[in-house]
KENU-22391 format. One record per residue (C-alpha): x negated, y negated, z negated. Coordinates in Angstrom, 1 decimal. Layout:
BEGIN
[node [X, Y, Z]]
...
This chain:
BEGIN
[node [-91.3, -250.4, 1.4]]
[node [-91.7, -249.3, -2.1]]
[node [-94.8, -250.2, -4.0]]
[node [-96.4, -248.8, -7.1]]
[node [-96.3, -251.6, -9.6]]
[node [-98.7, -251.7, -12.6]]
[node [-96.3, -252.7, -15.3]]
[node [-93.0, -251.2, -16.2]]
[node [-91.3, -254.4, -17.2]]
[node [-92.5, -256.2, -14.0]]
[node [-91.2, -253.3, -12.0]]
[node [-87.8, -253.4, -13.7]]
[node [-87.3, -257.2, -13.5]]
[node [-88.7, -257.5, -10.0]]
[node [-86.4, -254.9, -8.6]]
[node [-83.4, -256.6, -10.2]]
[node [-84.5, -259.9, -8.7]]
[node [-85.0, -258.2, -5.3]]
[node [-81.5, -256.8, -5.5]]
[node [-80.0, -260.2, -6.3]]
[node [-81.9, -262.1, -3.6]]
[node [-82.1, -259.7, -0.7]]
[node [-80.3, -260.9, 2.4]]
[node [-78.6, -258.2, 4.3]]
[node [-81.4, -255.6, 3.8]]
[node [-80.0, -252.2, 2.9]]
[node [-81.9, -250.5, 0.2]]
[node [-81.6, -247.0, -1.3]]
[node [-83.2, -245.6, -4.4]]
[node [-86.6, -243.8, -4.0]]
[node [-84.9, -240.4, -4.7]]
[node [-83.6, -240.7, -1.1]]
[node [-86.4, -240.4, 1.4]]
[node [-88.2, -238.4, 4.0]]
[node [-88.7, -234.8, 2.9]]
[node [-86.0, -234.9, 0.2]]
[node [-84.0, -231.9, -0.8]]
[node [-80.2, -232.2, -1.3]]
[node [-78.2, -230.0, -3.6]]
[node [-76.3, -227.3, -1.7]]
[node [-72.6, -226.5, -2.3]]
[node [-71.9, -229.8, -4.2]]
[node [-70.6, -233.2, -3.2]]
[node [-73.6, -235.5, -2.5]]
[node [-73.5, -239.0, -3.8]]
[node [-75.4, -241.6, -1.8]]
[node [-75.7, -245.1, -3.1]]
[node [-77.7, -248.3, -2.7]]
[node [-77.7, -252.1, -2.3]]
[node [-76.8, -254.4, 0.5]]
[node [-75.4, -257.9, 1.1]]
[node [-72.1, -258.6, -0.7]]
[node [-69.2, -257.3, 1.4]]
[node [-71.3, -255.5, 4.0]]
[node [-69.8, -252.4, 5.6]]
[node [-72.1, -249.4, 5.2]]
[node [-72.0, -246.2, 7.3]]
[node [-73.9, -243.1, 6.1]]
[node [-74.4, -240.2, 8.5]]
[node [-75.9, -236.9, 7.4]]
[node [-76.1, -234.3, 10.0]]
[node [-72.6, -234.3, 11.6]]
[node [-70.9, -235.9, 8.6]]
[node [-70.1, -239.6, 8.3]]
[node [-68.8, -241.7, 5.4]]
[node [-68.3, -245.4, 5.0]]
[node [-68.2, -247.9, 2.1]]
[node [-68.3, -251.6, 1.4]]
[node [-70.8, -253.4, -0.8]]
[node [-69.2, -254.9, -3.9]]
[node [-69.7, -258.4, -5.3]]
[node [-73.0, -257.3, -6.8]]
[node [-74.2, -255.7, -3.5]]
[node [-73.7, -252.1, -4.7]]
[node [-72.2, -249.4, -2.6]]
[node [-71.7, -245.7, -2.8]]
[node [-70.4, -242.9, -0.7]]
[node [-69.9, -239.2, -1.4]]
[node [-71.0, -236.8, 1.4]]
[node [-69.2, -233.4, 1.7]]
[node [-70.8, -230.2, 0.4]]
[node [-73.4, -228.6, 2.6]]
[node [-74.7, -225.0, 2.7]]
[node [-78.3, -224.3, 2.1]]
[node [-80.5, -224.9, 5.1]]
[node [-84.2, -225.0, 5.9]]
[node [-83.4, -226.7, 9.3]]
[node [-84.4, -230.3, 8.8]]
[node [-81.6, -232.9, 8.8]]
[node [-81.7, -236.6, 9.4]]
[node [-79.7, -239.2, 7.4]]
[node [-79.0, -242.7, 8.7]]
[node [-77.6, -245.6, 6.7]]
[node [-76.4, -248.5, 8.8]]
[node [-74.9, -251.8, 7.8]]
[node [-72.5, -254.1, 9.6]]
[node [-75.3, -256.7, 9.7]]
[node [-77.3, -254.4, 12.0]]
[node [-79.8, -253.3, 9.4]]
[node [-80.4, -249.6, 9.1]]
[node [-82.5, -246.9, 7.4]]
[node [-83.4, -243.4, 8.6]]
[node [-84.6, -240.5, 6.5]]
[node [-86.0, -237.4, 8.2]]
[node [-86.9, -233.8, 7.4]]
[node [-84.2, -233.4, 4.8]]
[node [-83.5, -229.9, 3.5]]
[node [-80.6, -228.5, 1.6]]
[node [-81.1, -226.1, -1.3]]
[node [-81.5, -226.1, -5.1]]
[node [-82.6, -229.2, -6.9]]
[node [-83.8, -229.1, -10.5]]
[node [-84.8, -231.9, -12.9]]
[node [-88.0, -231.0, -14.8]]
[node [-88.7, -233.1, -17.9]]
[node [-90.4, -233.2, -21.3]]
[node [-93.8, -234.0, -22.8]]
[node [-97.3, -232.8, -22.2]]
[node [-96.6, -229.1, -21.8]]
[node [-94.2, -229.9, -19.0]]
[node [-96.6, -232.5, -17.6]]
[node [-99.6, -230.1, -17.6]]
[node [-100.6, -229.8, -13.9]]
[node [-101.4, -226.7, -11.9]]
[node [-105.0, -227.8, -11.8]]
[node [-105.5, -227.4, -15.5]]
[node [-103.7, -224.0, -15.9]]
[node [-104.5, -220.4, -15.4]]
[node [-106.0, -219.3, -12.0]]
[node [-105.9, -223.0, -10.9]]
[node [-108.2, -222.6, -7.9]]
[node [-106.4, -219.7, -6.4]]
[node [-102.9, -221.0, -7.2]]
[node [-103.7, -224.4, -5.6]]
[node [-105.2, -222.8, -2.5]]
[node [-102.1, -220.6, -1.9]]
[node [-99.6, -223.4, -2.6]]
[node [-98.3, -223.8, 1.0]]
[node [-94.6, -223.8, 0.6]]
[node [-93.1, -226.4, 3.1]]
[node [-89.6, -225.6, 1.8]]
[node [-90.5, -226.5, -1.8]]
[node [-90.4, -230.3, -2.2]]
[node [-91.9, -232.3, -5.1]]
[node [-90.8, -235.6, -6.5]]
[node [-93.2, -236.8, -9.2]]
[node [-91.8, -239.8, -11.0]]
[node [-94.4, -242.4, -12.1]]
[node [-94.5, -243.1, -15.8]]
[node [-92.4, -246.2, -16.6]]
[node [-91.1, -247.5, -20.0]]
[node [-88.2, -250.0, -19.8]]
[node [-86.1, -251.8, -22.5]]
[node [-83.0, -251.3, -20.3]]
[node [-82.0, -249.2, -17.3]]
[node [-83.8, -250.2, -14.2]]
[node [-82.6, -249.8, -10.6]]
[node [-85.3, -247.4, -9.3]]
[node [-88.2, -245.2, -10.0]]
[node [-91.6, -245.0, -8.3]]
[node [-92.0, -241.7, -6.4]]
[node [-91.9, -240.1, -3.0]]
[node [-90.8, -236.7, -1.9]]
[node [-93.7, -234.5, -0.6]]
[node [-93.8, -230.9, 0.7]]
[node [-95.6, -228.5, -1.6]]
[node [-99.2, -228.0, -0.4]]
[node [-102.6, -227.8, -2.2]]
[node [-103.1, -231.5, -2.3]]
[node [-99.6, -232.3, -3.7]]
[node [-99.2, -229.5, -6.2]]
[node [-102.5, -229.8, -8.1]]
[node [-101.3, -232.5, -10.5]]
[node [-97.6, -231.5, -10.5]]
[node [-96.1, -229.8, -13.5]]
[node [-97.3, -226.2, -13.5]]
[node [-94.3, -224.9, -15.5]]
[node [-91.9, -226.6, -13.0]]
[node [-93.8, -225.4, -10.0]]
[node [-93.9, -221.8, -11.1]]
[node [-90.2, -222.0, -11.9]]
[node [-89.3, -223.4, -8.6]]
[node [-91.6, -221.1, -6.7]]
[node [-89.9, -218.0, -8.1]]
[node [-86.4, -219.5, -7.3]]
[node [-87.5, -220.2, -3.8]]
[node [-88.9, -216.7, -3.2]]
[node [-86.0, -214.9, -4.9]]
[node [-83.1, -217.0, -3.6]]
[node [-84.7, -217.7, -0.1]]
[node [-83.5, -221.3, -0.1]]
[node [-85.3, -224.7, -0.2]]
[node [-86.1, -226.0, -3.7]]
[node [-86.5, -229.6, -4.8]]
[node [-88.3, -230.3, -8.1]]
[node [-87.9, -233.7, -9.7]]
[node [-90.8, -234.2, -12.2]]
[node [-90.1, -236.8, -15.0]]
[node [-92.4, -236.2, -17.9]]
[node [-94.8, -238.0, -20.3]]
[node [-97.1, -236.4, -22.8]]
[node [-96.7, -237.2, -26.5]]
[node [-93.2, -238.5, -26.2]]
[node [-90.3, -237.7, -28.6]]
[node [-86.9, -236.7, -27.5]]
[node [-85.3, -240.0, -28.5]]
[node [-87.4, -241.7, -25.8]]
[node [-85.4, -239.7, -23.3]]
[node [-82.0, -240.4, -24.8]]
[node [-79.9, -243.5, -24.3]]
[node [-79.3, -246.0, -27.2]]
[node [-75.6, -245.5, -26.8]]
[node [-75.9, -241.8, -27.4]]
[node [-78.2, -242.2, -30.4]]
[node [-75.6, -244.4, -32.1]]
[node [-72.9, -241.8, -31.8]]
[node [-74.3, -239.8, -34.7]]
[node [-74.9, -241.2, -38.2]]
[node [-78.2, -239.3, -38.6]]
[node [-79.5, -240.5, -35.3]]
[node [-78.7, -244.2, -35.7]]
[node [-82.1, -245.0, -37.3]]
[node [-83.7, -243.9, -34.1]]
[node [-81.9, -246.5, -32.0]]
[node [-84.7, -249.0, -32.2]]
[node [-88.3, -249.7, -31.0]]
[node [-89.1, -247.6, -27.9]]
[node [-86.2, -245.2, -28.1]]
[node [-84.5, -244.8, -24.7]]
[node [-87.4, -246.3, -22.9]]
[node [-88.0, -243.3, -20.7]]
[node [-84.3, -242.7, -20.3]]
[node [-84.1, -246.2, -18.9]]
[node [-87.3, -246.2, -16.8]]
[node [-87.5, -242.6, -15.5]]
[node [-84.1, -240.9, -15.7]]
[node [-81.2, -243.4, -15.3]]
[node [-82.3, -244.7, -12.0]]
[node [-82.0, -241.2, -10.4]]
[node [-78.5, -240.5, -11.4]]
[node [-76.1, -239.4, -10.0]]
[node [-78.4, -237.7, -7.4]]
[node [-76.9, -234.2, -7.1]]
[node [-78.8, -231.6, -9.0]]
[node [-78.3, -228.0, -10.0]]
[node [-79.6, -228.4, -13.5]]
[node [-82.6, -229.3, -15.7]]
[node [-85.5, -227.6, -17.5]]
[node [-87.0, -229.2, -20.6]]
[node [-90.3, -228.5, -22.4]]
[node [-90.6, -230.7, -25.4]]
[node [-90.5, -230.7, -29.2]]
[node [-94.0, -230.9, -30.5]]
[node [-93.6, -234.7, -31.1]]
[node [-90.4, -234.0, -33.1]]
[node [-91.7, -231.1, -35.2]]
[node [-91.9, -233.1, -38.4]]
[node [-88.2, -234.0, -37.9]]
[node [-87.1, -230.6, -36.9]]
[node [-83.8, -230.7, -38.9]]
[node [-82.9, -233.9, -37.2]]
[node [-83.7, -232.2, -33.8]]
[node [-80.7, -229.9, -34.4]]
[node [-78.6, -232.9, -33.7]]
[node [-80.8, -234.9, -31.4]]
[node [-81.4, -232.2, -28.7]]
[node [-77.6, -231.4, -28.2]]
[node [-76.9, -235.2, -28.1]]
[node [-79.6, -235.7, -25.5]]
[node [-78.3, -232.9, -23.3]]
[node [-74.8, -234.3, -23.5]]
[node [-76.2, -237.7, -22.7]]
[node [-77.9, -236.4, -19.5]]
[node [-74.8, -234.6, -18.5]]
[node [-72.7, -237.7, -19.0]]
[node [-75.2, -239.8, -17.0]]
[node [-75.1, -237.4, -14.0]]
[node [-71.3, -236.9, -14.2]]
[node [-71.6, -233.3, -12.9]]
[node [-70.1, -231.6, -15.9]]
[node [-72.1, -229.2, -18.1]]
[node [-74.9, -228.5, -15.7]]
[node [-77.4, -225.8, -16.6]]
[node [-80.1, -226.8, -19.1]]
[node [-83.1, -224.6, -19.7]]
[node [-85.3, -225.1, -22.8]]
[node [-88.8, -223.9, -23.3]]
[node [-89.5, -223.1, -26.9]]
[node [-92.6, -224.7, -28.2]]
[node [-95.5, -222.2, -28.6]]
[node [-97.5, -221.3, -31.7]]
[node [-100.2, -223.8, -32.6]]
[node [-102.0, -224.7, -35.9]]
[node [-101.0, -228.3, -36.2]]
[node [-103.8, -230.1, -38.2]]
[node [-102.6, -231.6, -41.4]]
[node [-99.0, -230.6, -40.9]]
[node [-96.8, -228.3, -42.9]]
[node [-97.0, -224.9, -41.2]]
[node [-93.2, -224.6, -41.4]]
[node [-92.5, -227.7, -39.3]]
[node [-93.0, -225.7, -36.1]]
[node [-90.7, -222.8, -36.8]]
[node [-88.0, -225.2, -38.0]]
[node [-88.3, -226.9, -34.6]]
[node [-88.2, -223.6, -32.8]]
[node [-85.1, -222.8, -34.9]]
[node [-83.5, -226.0, -33.8]]
[node [-84.1, -225.2, -30.2]]
[node [-82.6, -221.7, -30.6]]
[node [-79.6, -223.1, -32.5]]
[node [-79.0, -225.5, -29.6]]
[node [-78.8, -222.6, -27.1]]
[node [-76.2, -221.0, -29.4]]
[node [-74.1, -224.1, -29.8]]
[node [-74.3, -225.9, -26.5]]
[node [-72.7, -224.3, -23.4]]
[node [-74.7, -223.4, -20.3]]
[node [-78.1, -223.6, -21.9]]
[node [-81.0, -221.1, -22.1]]
[node [-84.2, -220.5, -24.0]]
[node [-87.6, -219.4, -22.7]]
[node [-89.5, -218.0, -25.7]]
[node [-93.3, -218.4, -25.6]]
[node [-94.4, -216.7, -28.8]]
[node [-96.7, -214.3, -27.0]]
[node [-98.3, -216.7, -24.5]]
[node [-99.4, -219.5, -26.8]]
[node [-102.8, -220.4, -28.1]]
[node [-103.0, -221.3, -31.8]]
[node [-106.1, -223.4, -31.1]]
[node [-104.7, -225.2, -28.1]]
[node [-101.4, -227.1, -28.1]]
[node [-101.4, -226.8, -24.3]]
[node [-101.4, -223.1, -23.6]]
[node [-102.4, -222.5, -19.9]]
[node [-100.3, -219.5, -19.0]]
[node [-97.6, -221.6, -17.3]]
[node [-96.9, -218.9, -14.7]]
[node [-95.1, -216.9, -17.3]]
[node [-93.2, -220.0, -18.6]]
[node [-91.9, -220.7, -15.2]]
[node [-91.0, -217.0, -14.6]]
[node [-89.0, -216.8, -17.8]]
[node [-87.1, -220.0, -17.0]]
[node [-86.4, -218.6, -13.6]]
[node [-85.2, -215.3, -15.1]]
[node [-82.6, -217.2, -17.1]]
[node [-81.5, -219.4, -14.2]]
[node [-81.2, -216.4, -11.8]]
[node [-79.1, -214.4, -14.3]]
[node [-76.9, -217.2, -15.6]]
[node [-76.7, -219.7, -12.7]]
[node [-77.1, -217.5, -9.6]]
[node [-75.5, -214.3, -10.8]]
[node [-78.4, -211.9, -10.5]]
[node [-78.1, -208.9, -12.9]]
[node [-81.3, -208.8, -14.9]]
[node [-82.5, -209.1, -18.5]]
[node [-83.6, -212.7, -19.1]]
[node [-84.1, -213.0, -22.8]]
[node [-85.9, -211.3, -25.7]]
[node [-84.2, -209.9, -28.8]]
[node [-82.1, -212.5, -30.6]]
[node [-81.4, -212.0, -34.4]]
[node [-77.7, -211.2, -35.0]]
[node [-77.1, -209.9, -38.5]]
[node [-78.7, -208.2, -41.6]]
[node [-77.7, -205.5, -44.0]]
[node [-79.2, -204.9, -47.4]]
[node [-80.0, -201.2, -47.9]]
[node [-81.4, -200.8, -51.4]]
[node [-84.9, -202.3, -51.4]]
[node [-84.8, -202.8, -47.6]]
[node [-83.1, -205.1, -45.1]]
[node [-82.0, -203.8, -41.8]]
[node [-81.9, -206.4, -38.9]]
[node [-79.6, -206.1, -35.9]]
[node [-80.2, -208.0, -32.6]]
[node [-78.6, -209.1, -29.4]]
[node [-80.4, -209.0, -26.0]]
[node [-82.3, -205.8, -26.8]]
[node [-82.5, -205.0, -23.1]]
[node [-84.0, -201.5, -22.7]]
[node [-84.8, -201.3, -26.4]]
[node [-87.2, -202.8, -29.0]]
[node [-90.9, -202.6, -28.8]]
[node [-94.1, -203.9, -30.2]]
[node [-95.9, -205.9, -27.5]]
[node [-99.3, -204.7, -28.5]]
[node [-98.3, -201.2, -29.7]]
[node [-99.4, -202.2, -33.2]]
[node [-97.1, -202.3, -36.3]]
[node [-94.7, -205.2, -36.1]]
[node [-96.3, -208.4, -37.6]]
[node [-95.3, -211.7, -39.2]]
[node [-92.3, -210.5, -41.1]]
[node [-91.8, -211.7, -44.7]]
[node [-89.1, -210.9, -47.3]]
[node [-87.8, -212.5, -50.4]]
[node [-85.5, -212.0, -53.3]]
[node [-83.2, -214.5, -55.1]]
[node [-86.4, -216.4, -56.2]]
[node [-86.9, -217.5, -52.6]]
[node [-90.5, -216.4, -52.7]]
[node [-91.4, -214.8, -49.4]]
[node [-94.1, -212.1, -49.3]]
[node [-95.6, -210.2, -46.4]]
[node [-93.5, -207.2, -45.4]]
[node [-93.7, -204.1, -43.3]]
[node [-91.3, -203.9, -40.5]]
[node [-90.4, -200.7, -38.5]]
[node [-88.3, -200.3, -35.4]]
[node [-85.4, -197.9, -35.9]]
[node [-83.4, -197.6, -32.7]]
[node [-82.2, -201.1, -31.8]]
[node [-82.7, -202.4, -35.4]]
[node [-85.7, -203.3, -37.5]]
[node [-86.1, -202.2, -41.1]]
[node [-88.0, -204.6, -43.4]]
[node [-89.5, -203.8, -46.8]]
[node [-92.1, -204.9, -49.3]]
[node [-92.9, -203.1, -52.6]]
[node [-93.1, -206.4, -54.4]]
[node [-89.4, -207.2, -53.7]]
[node [-87.1, -204.7, -55.3]]
[node [-83.9, -206.6, -54.5]]
[node [-84.4, -208.4, -51.2]]
[node [-81.9, -211.0, -49.9]]
[node [-83.7, -212.7, -47.0]]
[node [-86.1, -212.0, -44.2]]
[node [-88.1, -214.5, -42.1]]
[node [-90.0, -213.7, -38.8]]
[node [-92.9, -215.7, -37.4]]
[node [-92.2, -218.5, -39.9]]
[node [-95.4, -220.5, -39.6]]
[node [-96.9, -222.5, -36.8]]
[node [-99.8, -220.2, -36.1]]
[node [-97.8, -216.9, -36.1]]
[node [-98.6, -214.5, -33.2]]
[node [-95.8, -212.0, -33.6]]
[node [-95.2, -209.0, -31.4]]
[node [-91.5, -208.0, -31.5]]
[node [-90.0, -207.8, -28.0]]
[node [-87.7, -205.7, -25.8]]
[node [-88.9, -203.2, -23.2]]
[node [-88.7, -205.9, -20.6]]
[node [-91.6, -207.5, -22.6]]
[node [-89.6, -210.6, -23.4]]
[node [-90.4, -211.7, -27.0]]
[node [-88.1, -212.5, -29.9]]
[node [-87.8, -216.1, -31.2]]
[node [-88.8, -217.0, -34.7]]
[node [-85.8, -216.6, -37.0]]
[node [-84.7, -216.4, -40.6]]
[node [-81.7, -214.7, -42.2]]
[node [-81.3, -217.4, -44.9]]
[node [-79.9, -220.9, -44.7]]
[node [-82.0, -222.3, -47.6]]
[node [-83.1, -225.9, -47.3]]
[node [-86.0, -226.3, -45.0]]
[node [-89.1, -228.5, -45.3]]
[node [-87.8, -231.0, -42.7]]
[node [-84.4, -231.4, -44.2]]
[node [-84.1, -234.7, -45.9]]
């Protein structure tokens, strides 16, 4: 029986002691349990602890695999691939000592890891239309696994959580962004969905990255100290290599003052997770942080962090970006329209992971051409064409000459390009869009998916040391 323990270190050390002293008792990580969802169409690792040398037999449906516990009591089998199924399965794990475990009501479908800081943690109960959404959240084929917050100085053996079917009492405090993402996948793909929630408000990305990964890059080595890796150790590592389809990530606010460093940190973290799971370059969806006027902070920190997120998507394979420039709240760091966040993440996943033909991203800056006293901007992902979301003139464009002094500019849609001009800049060389933390820009495509903040220059930013 798993108990919720009050202190992370006690949890970590007590489990290690339990593993070392247990006599014959078979134990599996909490990620395996009644009501869990297993990833379809992938080999399924199953692992745990037993007495040294004990023979283990795992039966899942009509499939059986065997293993023997090593000198440390660890064992692992890999079950064959399964098709998606909403018909409940049973898994039994038996040892040669006679000990056994049985897990019931197991479904097979799509499993996603959902992580980040407070905007991922924000529950359904605190977001838009909460009362209605909670009352209607009866989805027995969506299963939720909400990992308890644990910091640990080194990798622990398990997490504290239980799988639960999605219903009003279980969804209220679960991540709204993750739930709306999973709900859309469930409805559109018609398969069970398992959502693993591992998040903690106010945490920087280095907390979610292993010490080993942080030391691989010179610019990240100073981070490899203090609490870095504490959530990787306490909330992620114990769940690997549980088979998943991919991950979604909503974080960045706590790294905004170090946005230039984030260009390196985020790709390293993604590679670290992929290495931990050993499933190759699994899909990784990123939610771009929303506009917000950060008190006492340089207003360019935020767009430089947003830029780092966009750069990651361009440089790291099998990643995607959900842009939130039109659904933020400059007075609230926790915007409450998480339905649209989840929908945009699902649009990306459905198009790139599941092969559905649909537009899933807003206009992405591609190139610029100077035309006298104007600059013409070209874009990828224009969808059905460029629009202004509010039918007003395009906003939040600035332009500069060689002096690098940006001034407000007028911007006009011309076909699938945008022409930018300011009377004060006769010889323009650079354009920036939405380049401050409280920008509320309106450039989008006809599918009403917004453009990310961008700049045409590569001049030194305010977070570049």
